[in-house]
C-alpha positions as CSV (number, residue, x, y, z in Angstrom):
1,X,-81.3,-23.2,60.1
2,X,-82.4,-26.1,58.1
3,X,-84.0,-29.2,59.6
4,X,-81.1,-31.2,58.2
5,X,-79.3,-33.7,60.6
6,X,-76.0,-31.8,59.8
7,X,-77.3,-28.2,59.7
8,X,-75.0,-27.2,62.6
9,X,-71.7,-28.5,61.2
10,X,-68.8,-26.6,62.8
11,X,-71.0,-24.7,65.3
12,X,-70.0,-26.7,68.3
13,X,-66.4,-25.5,68.5
14,X,-63.3,-24.4,66.5
15,X,-62.7,-25.8,63.0
16,X,-59.5,-27.5,62.2
17,X,-56.5,-25.2,62.0
18,X,-55.4,-23.9,58.6
19,X,-52.4,-26.1,57.6
20,X,-51.5,-28.3,54.7
21,X,-54.1,-30.9,55.8
22,X,-57.0,-28.4,56.4
23,X,-59.1,-29.8,53.5
24,X,-58.7,-33.4,54.5
25,X,-59.4,-32.6,58.2
26,X,-62.5,-30.6,57.4
27,X,-63.9,-33.4,55.2
28,X,-62.9,-36.0,57.8
29,X,-64.7,-34.2,60.5
30,X,-67.8,-33.7,58.3
31,X,-67.9,-36.2,55.4
32,X,-70.9,-34.3,53.9
33,X,-68.6,-31.4,53.0
34,X,-68.0,-32.0,49.3
35,X,-66.0,-28.8,48.4
36,X,-63.6,-26.6,50.3
37,X,-62.5,-23.4,48.5
38,X,-59.4,-21.4,49.3
39,X,-58.6,-18.0,48.0
40,X,-55.3,-16.1,47.6
41,X,-56.3,-13.1,49.8
42,X,-56.3,-14.9,53.2
43,X,-56.7,-18.3,54.9
44,X,-60.5,-18.0,55.4
45,X,-62.2,-20.7,53.4
46,X,-65.6,-21.3,51.8
47,X,-67.3,-24.7,52.5
48,X,-70.1,-26.4,50.6
49,X,-71.9,-29.2,52.3
50,X,-74.7,-31.6,51.3
51,X,-77.6,-31.3,53.7
52,X,-79.2,-34.6,54.7
53,X,-81.9,-35.9,56.9
54,X,-82.4,-39.6,57.7
55,X,-79.8,-40.5,55.0
56,X,-81.5,-38.5,52.2
57,X,-80.7,-35.1,50.7
58,X,-82.9,-32.2,51.9
59,X,-84.5,-29.6,49.8
60,X,-82.6,-27.3,49.4
61,X,-79.8,-29.9,49.3
62,X,-76.7,-27.7,49.7
63,X,-75.5,-25.2,52.2
64,X,-72.5,-22.9,51.9
65,X,-70.6,-20.9,54.6
66,X,-67.2,-19.5,55.6
67,X,-64.8,-20.9,58.1
68,X,-62.8,-18.0,59.6
69,X,-59.4,-19.6,59.9
70,X,-56.9,-16.8,59.0
71,X,-54.6,-16.6,62.0
72,X,-53.2,-13.3,60.8
73,X,-56.5,-11.5,61.1
74,X,-58.3,-10.2,64.2
75,X,-61.5,-12.1,63.3
76,X,-61.0,-15.1,65.6
77,X,-59.9,-13.1,68.7
78,X,-62.9,-10.8,68.3
79,X,-65.3,-13.7,67.9
80,X,-63.9,-15.4,71.0
81,X,-64.2,-12.1,72.9
82,X,-67.9,-12.0,71.9
83,X,-68.4,-15.5,73.2
84,X,-68.5,-17.1,69.8
85,X,-66.7,-20.5,70.3
86,X,-66.8,-21.6,66.6
87,X,-65.3,-20.5,63.3
88,X,-68.4,-20.8,61.1
89,X,-69.8,-17.6,59.6
90,X,-72.6,-17.2,57.0
91,X,-71.8,-15.8,53.6
92,X,-72.4,-12.1,53.5
93,X,-74.0,-10.2,50.5
94,X,-70.5,-9.4,49.1
95,X,-69.5,-13.1,49.3
96,X,-72.7,-14.2,47.6
97,X,-72.5,-11.5,44.9
98,X,-68.9,-11.5,44.0
99,X,-67.3,-14.7,45.1
100,X,-69.0,-17.7,46.6
101,X,-72.6,-17.4,45.4
102,X,-74.2,-20.7,44.5
103,X,-77.5,-22.5,43.7
104,X,-78.5,-26.1,44.0
105,X,-81.4,-28.4,43.0
106,X,-82.3,-31.7,44.5
107,X,-82.5,-34.4,41.8
108,X,-83.1,-37.5,44.0
109,X,-82.6,-38.8,47.5
110,X,-78.9,-39.1,46.8
111,X,-78.1,-36.6,44.0
112,X,-78.2,-32.9,43.5
113,X,-77.1,-30.3,41.0
114,X,-74.8,-27.5,42.3
115,X,-73.5,-24.5,40.5
116,X,-71.9,-21.1,41.2
117,X,-73.6,-17.8,40.3
118,X,-70.2,-16.5,39.0
119,X,-67.3,-18.7,37.9
120,X,-67.2,-21.5,37.0
121,X,-70.5,-21.6,35.3
122,X,-70.8,-25.4,34.8
123,X,-73.4,-27.4,36.8
124,X,-71.8,-30.1,38.9
125,X,-73.3,-33.3,40.3
126,X,-73.2,-33.9,44.1
127,X,-73.8,-37.4,45.2
128,X,-74.5,-38.5,48.8
129,X,-73.0,-41.9,49.3
130,X,-72.4,-44.5,52.0
131,X,-71.7,-43.1,55.5
132,X,-73.2,-39.8,54.3
133,X,-70.1,-38.9,52.4
134,X,-70.7,-36.4,49.7
135,X,-68.8,-36.1,46.5
136,X,-68.8,-33.6,43.7
137,X,-68.5,-35.1,40.2
138,X,-67.8,-33.3,36.9
139,X,-67.0,-33.9,33.3
140,X,-64.5,-31.8,31.3
141,X,-62.9,-32.6,27.9
142,X,-64.2,-36.1,27.9
143,X,-62.8,-37.0,31.4
144,X,-64.6,-37.6,34.6
145,X,-63.4,-36.0,37.8
146,X,-64.2,-36.1,41.5
147,X,-63.4,-32.6,42.7
148,X,-62.5,-31.9,46.4
149,X,-61.2,-28.4,46.5
150,X,-61.2,-25.2,44.5
151,X,-58.4,-22.6,44.6
152,X,-59.0,-19.0,43.5
153,X,-56.4,-16.4,42.8
154,X,-58.0,-13.0,42.7
155,X,-56.9,-9.9,40.8
156,X,-55.5,-7.0,42.7
157,X,-58.1,-4.6,41.2
158,X,-61.7,-5.2,42.3
159,X,-64.2,-5.1,39.4
160,X,-67.6,-4.1,40.8
161,X,-69.6,-4.3,37.6
162,X,-67.9,-7.3,36.1
163,X,-67.3,-9.8,38.9
164,X,-65.9,-12.5,36.6
165,X,-62.9,-10.3,36.0
166,X,-62.0,-10.5,39.7
167,X,-60.7,-14.0,39.2
168,X,-57.2,-14.3,37.9
169,X,-56.9,-18.1,38.1
170,X,-59.2,-20.9,39.2
171,X,-58.4,-24.5,39.5
172,X,-59.8,-27.6,41.2
173,X,-57.9,-30.4,42.8
174,X,-59.4,-33.9,42.9
175,X,-59.2,-37.3,41.2
176,X,-59.2,-38.0,37.5
177,X,-61.6,-40.9,37.6
178,X,-61.0,-41.7,33.9
179,X,-57.4,-42.7,34.6
180,X,-56.9,-46.3,35.7
181,X,-56.3,-46.3,38.6
182,X,-57.7,-42.8,39.4
183,X,-55.0,-40.3,39.9
184,X,-54.7,-37.0,41.8
185,X,-55.1,-34.0,39.4
186,X,-55.1,-30.3,39.3
187,X,-57.8,-29.2,36.8
188,X,-57.9,-25.7,35.3
189,X,-61.6,-25.2,34.6
190,X,-62.7,-23.8,31.3
191,X,-66.4,-23.5,32.0
């Protein structure tokens, strides 16, 4: 574990239940979570969080992990039977290789770069703001966005040697900051 003040997010007990408000509830519980990713296959989610210590970003500045929230699977009952009281799970090799792999770089005390090793390929800016709230910012087609969640629909056929083909559709939800006032938007990413 990192020496970050928030290195143990979601390790003290169950995460919020998976419902229509799961993204808001996760980010409310831990404001340093800047991106929550959902996939079409199940209700388990990937979470990316800015790591901070004494109000400044750590190095490395970002951590990613899964929250095992799918009520239709046997993961949660097995974990509870093993005495695991929480829903946080590290990414495994398959996750990091084919789906949720990422890299990050600390730019300053309050800013980092974040990017995926698969899709999307663009580098995003993560900003640690007041009250340790993290935000992911991006530019596309001349517009500025604050992105809060990513949704991935996967193909039915798994492509081992061409992981990018595993994604059928990918879009973000967030705020179009160029609009006055900012407005909620669904952004299909082209990078």
